[in-house]
FITORVO-441862 format. One record per residue (C-alpha): residue number from 1; residue in one letter; x, y, z. Coordinates in pm, 1 decimal. Last residue first. Layout:
+-------+-------+----------+----------+----------+
| torvo | milum |        x |        y |        z |
+-------+-------+----------+----------+----------+
|   NUM |     A |        X |        Y |        Z |
...
+-------+-------+----------+----------+----------+
This chain:
+-------+-------+----------+----------+----------+
| torvo | milum |        x |        y |        z |
+-------+-------+----------+----------+----------+
|   163 |     X |  -2366.3 |   1580.9 |    167.0 |
|   162 |     X |  -2087.0 |   1783.7 |      7.3 |
|   161 |     X |  -2297.1 |   1942.7 |   -270.3 |
|   160 |     X |  -2522.2 |   2080.5 |     -2.3 |
|   159 |     X |  -2875.0 |   2020.0 |    119.2 |
|   158 |     X |  -2920.6 |   2236.8 |    425.6 |
|   157 |     X |  -2909.3 |   2050.1 |    752.0 |
|   156 |     X |  -3225.8 |   2001.3 |    963.9 |
|   155 |     X |  -3122.1 |   2078.0 |   1317.9 |
|   154 |     X |  -2985.5 |   1815.3 |   1553.4 |
|   153 |     X |  -2632.1 |   1877.7 |   1429.1 |
|   152 |     X |  -2418.5 |   1586.7 |   1308.5 |
|   151 |     X |  -2481.4 |   1653.9 |    936.3 |
|   150 |     X |  -2363.4 |   2015.1 |    969.6 |
|   149 |     X |  -2036.5 |   1896.7 |   1123.0 |
|   148 |     X |  -1975.5 |   1648.5 |    841.0 |
|   147 |     X |  -2033.7 |   1926.5 |    587.9 |
|   146 |     X |  -1751.5 |   2124.0 |    749.1 |
|   145 |     X |  -1520.8 |   1852.9 |    620.8 |
|   144 |     X |  -1237.5 |   1697.9 |    820.6 |
|   143 |     X |   -896.1 |   1655.0 |    661.9 |
|   142 |     X |   -689.5 |   1335.5 |    676.3 |
|   141 |     X |   -725.6 |   1210.2 |    317.7 |
|   140 |     X |   -754.0 |   1568.0 |    194.1 |
|   139 |     X |   -417.1 |   1656.9 |    344.8 |
|   138 |     X |   -254.4 |   1339.9 |    214.7 |
|   137 |     X |   -375.9 |   1410.9 |   -138.4 |
|   136 |     X |   -264.4 |   1772.6 |   -125.6 |
|   135 |     X |     79.3 |   1666.9 |     -2.1 |
|   134 |     X |    107.3 |   1396.9 |   -265.9 |
|   133 |     X |    -16.0 |   1644.1 |   -531.3 |
|   132 |     X |    263.6 |   1887.2 |   -443.1 |
|   131 |     X |    521.1 |   1606.5 |   -459.8 |
|   130 |     X |    385.1 |   1502.1 |   -800.1 |
|   129 |     X |    420.6 |   1859.3 |   -925.3 |
|   128 |     X |    780.2 |   1873.4 |   -805.3 |
|   127 |     X |    850.0 |   1542.0 |   -977.4 |
|   126 |     X |    676.8 |   1665.9 |  -1292.4 |
|   125 |     X |    887.5 |   1980.4 |  -1333.3 |
|   124 |     X |    748.8 |   2336.2 |  -1342.8 |
|   123 |     X |    577.7 |   2336.9 |  -1003.2 |
|   122 |     X |    219.7 |   2460.4 |  -1010.4 |
|   121 |     X |    167.6 |   2725.1 |   -742.8 |
|   120 |     X |    -60.7 |   2575.4 |   -479.8 |
|   119 |     X |   -323.5 |   2776.1 |   -290.9 |
|   118 |     X |   -547.6 |   2613.8 |    -31.9 |
|   117 |     X |   -899.8 |   2608.5 |    109.3 |
|   116 |     X |  -1024.8 |   2891.8 |   -113.7 |
|   115 |     X |  -1291.8 |   3095.1 |     59.5 |
|   114 |     X |  -1319.8 |   3419.1 |   -134.9 |
|   113 |     X |  -1072.5 |   3622.0 |     71.4 |
|   112 |     X |   -826.7 |   3333.7 |     28.2 |
|   111 |     X |   -854.4 |   3355.3 |   -349.7 |
|   110 |     X |   -831.6 |   3735.1 |   -356.5 |
|   109 |     X |   -527.8 |   3728.2 |   -131.2 |
|   108 |     X |   -347.8 |   3471.9 |   -348.6 |
|   107 |     X |   -437.2 |   3654.9 |   -670.6 |
|   106 |     X |   -311.3 |   3989.2 |   -535.1 |
|   105 |     X |      1.4 |   3827.1 |   -390.9 |
|   104 |     X |     99.2 |   3721.9 |   -741.2 |
|   103 |     X |    247.9 |   3375.6 |   -791.1 |
|   102 |     X |      6.9 |   3269.2 |  -1064.0 |
|   101 |     X |     91.1 |   2932.6 |  -1219.5 |
|   100 |     X |   -221.2 |   2774.8 |  -1073.4 |
|    99 |     X |   -372.5 |   2503.9 |   -860.0 |
|    98 |     X |   -620.6 |   2690.6 |   -638.9 |
|    97 |     X |   -777.7 |   2443.6 |   -398.1 |
|    96 |     X |  -1153.1 |   2441.7 |   -350.9 |
|    95 |     X |  -1329.0 |   2247.9 |    -75.5 |
|    94 |     X |  -1701.9 |   2198.5 |   -132.4 |
|    93 |     X |  -1858.6 |   2361.4 |    173.5 |
|    92 |     X |  -2009.5 |   2660.1 |     -4.4 |
|    91 |     X |  -2154.6 |   2475.1 |   -301.8 |
|    90 |     X |  -2518.8 |   2439.1 |   -194.5 |
|    89 |     X |  -2512.2 |   2768.9 |     -1.8 |
|    88 |     X |  -2398.8 |   2954.8 |   -319.0 |
|    87 |     X |  -2173.7 |   3251.8 |   -233.9 |
|    86 |     X |  -1866.8 |   3027.3 |   -239.8 |
|    85 |     X |  -1942.2 |   2910.0 |   -593.2 |
|    84 |     X |  -2000.2 |   3259.1 |   -734.0 |
|    83 |     X |  -1685.2 |   3416.2 |   -590.3 |
|    82 |     X |  -1478.7 |   3106.8 |   -676.6 |
|    81 |     X |  -1591.8 |   3110.1 |  -1038.9 |
|    80 |     X |  -1488.6 |   3474.4 |  -1079.5 |
|    79 |     X |  -1155.4 |   3390.3 |   -914.9 |
|    78 |     X |  -1099.0 |   3096.8 |  -1146.5 |
|    77 |     X |  -1167.6 |   3276.8 |  -1472.2 |
|    76 |     X |  -1500.0 |   3286.3 |  -1655.9 |
|    75 |     X |  -1487.2 |   3305.2 |  -2037.0 |
|    74 |     X |  -1123.2 |   3193.8 |  -2075.6 |
|    73 |     X |   -907.2 |   3052.7 |  -1795.2 |
|    72 |     X |   -626.8 |   3187.9 |  -1576.7 |
|    71 |     X |   -710.9 |   3089.1 |  -1219.6 |
|    70 |     X |   -679.8 |   2711.0 |  -1228.4 |
|    69 |     X |   -898.4 |   2544.0 |   -969.2 |
|    68 |     X |   -884.1 |   2194.0 |   -824.1 |
|    67 |     X |  -1228.1 |   2121.3 |   -676.2 |
|    66 |     X |  -1265.4 |   1861.3 |   -401.3 |
|    65 |     X |  -1505.5 |   1579.8 |   -310.5 |
|    64 |     X |  -1708.2 |   1644.0 |   -624.2 |
|    63 |     X |  -2083.2 |   1569.3 |   -653.4 |
|    62 |     X |  -2175.1 |   1324.6 |   -927.9 |
|    61 |     X |  -2359.4 |   1476.9 |  -1219.8 |
|    60 |     X |  -2731.0 |   1415.4 |  -1283.2 |
|    59 |     X |  -2820.0 |   1703.5 |  -1047.7 |
|    58 |     X |  -2668.3 |   1952.4 |  -1293.6 |
|    57 |     X |  -2576.8 |   2266.6 |  -1097.5 |
|    56 |     X |  -2218.6 |   2154.1 |  -1035.2 |
|    55 |     X |  -2152.5 |   2071.7 |  -1401.9 |
|    54 |     X |  -2305.1 |   2397.7 |  -1524.7 |
|    53 |     X |  -2103.5 |   2587.5 |  -1263.5 |
|    52 |     X |  -1786.1 |   2414.2 |  -1380.6 |
|    51 |     X |  -1864.0 |   2487.5 |  -1746.4 |
|    50 |     X |  -1899.6 |   2857.3 |  -1665.5 |
|    49 |     X |  -1579.8 |   2854.7 |  -1460.9 |
|    48 |     X |  -1365.5 |   2731.6 |  -1746.3 |
|    47 |     X |  -1229.0 |   2419.7 |  -1917.5 |
|    46 |     X |  -1393.8 |   2133.3 |  -1732.9 |
|    45 |     X |  -1212.6 |   1816.0 |  -1629.4 |
|    44 |     X |  -1380.3 |   1544.7 |  -1423.8 |
|    43 |     X |  -1131.6 |   1310.6 |  -1255.5 |
|    42 |     X |  -1269.0 |    986.5 |  -1118.5 |
|    41 |     X |  -1164.6 |    894.1 |   -766.0 |
|    40 |     X |   -927.8 |    596.7 |   -754.5 |
|    39 |     X |   -614.7 |    781.8 |   -644.2 |
|    38 |     X |   -325.0 |    544.0 |   -700.1 |
|    37 |     X |    -66.5 |    819.6 |   -651.1 |
|    36 |     X |     68.3 |    757.9 |  -1003.1 |
|    35 |     X |   -290.8 |    775.8 |  -1134.3 |
|    34 |     X |   -352.1 |   1105.9 |   -954.4 |
|    33 |     X |    -23.9 |   1239.7 |  -1094.5 |
|    32 |     X |   -109.0 |   1128.1 |  -1448.5 |
|    31 |     X |   -451.4 |   1295.2 |  -1438.0 |
|    30 |     X |   -298.5 |   1616.3 |  -1301.9 |
|    29 |     X |    -33.9 |   1612.0 |  -1576.4 |
|    28 |     X |   -300.1 |   1543.5 |  -1841.3 |
|    27 |     X |   -491.8 |   1850.0 |  -1723.0 |
|    26 |     X |   -172.4 |   2058.0 |  -1738.3 |
|    25 |     X |   -110.9 |   1941.5 |  -2096.1 |
|    24 |     X |   -474.1 |   2009.9 |  -2192.9 |
|    23 |     X |   -462.1 |   2369.4 |  -2067.0 |
|    22 |     X |   -815.8 |   2489.1 |  -1982.5 |
|    21 |     X |   -818.7 |   2360.3 |  -1625.4 |
|    20 |     X |  -1104.4 |   2346.9 |  -1376.8 |
|    19 |     X |  -1057.5 |   2002.3 |  -1225.1 |
|    18 |     X |  -1341.7 |   1839.4 |  -1033.1 |
|    17 |     X |  -1224.6 |   1539.1 |   -828.3 |
|    16 |     X |  -1500.9 |   1283.5 |   -838.6 |
|    15 |     X |  -1675.7 |   1122.7 |   -542.4 |
|    14 |     X |  -1545.4 |    774.3 |   -481.5 |
|    13 |     X |  -1811.6 |    665.3 |   -233.7 |
|    12 |     X |  -1557.0 |    607.6 |     38.5 |
|    11 |     X |  -1421.7 |    963.7 |     24.7 |
|    10 |     X |  -1142.6 |    948.1 |    278.0 |
|     9 |     X |   -998.0 |    623.6 |    142.7 |
|     8 |     X |  -1055.7 |    732.2 |   -219.5 |
|     7 |     X |   -876.9 |   1064.2 |   -181.8 |
|     6 |     X |   -550.9 |    876.8 |   -184.9 |
|     5 |     X |   -348.7 |    651.7 |     38.9 |
|     4 |     X |    -18.7 |    836.2 |     22.6 |
|     3 |     X |    223.9 |    591.5 |    184.6 |
|     2 |     X |    127.3 |    344.4 |    -88.1 |
|     1 |     X |      0.0 |      0.0 |      0.0 |
+-------+-------+----------+----------+----------+
């Protein structure tokens, strides 16, 4: 068994990982890294924020366990998507991690101000990228979800993407 167990142990029902990435090479790199880490969750790749919202609002689609978000995309960029997603009660607790080439403090601050759970600058080489994905994978394997807390309360929980 690998040291990095994968999203699939934390998310027993194999919820998908939603990747917002318009660069096909970067999307293939994420797919390869998840395969190398033996992550069994399906990867759903959309190319911009508009497509991500369409995916998330379609009840026929499986709910994601985590969203990996590129910032620089056409039509609706990552920050625009983040603002909309985090203002929607149904999407609020879905963890979003920025996975981007942007190193600017402005982008980092704007992402954190809008509820991003983490910010990873894409390493240039594959081994560095794989190391970053191992850390992300381990974090999400061990991390608690705010949705779990809502489910434990005696009050009627709101229906969310996480539940």
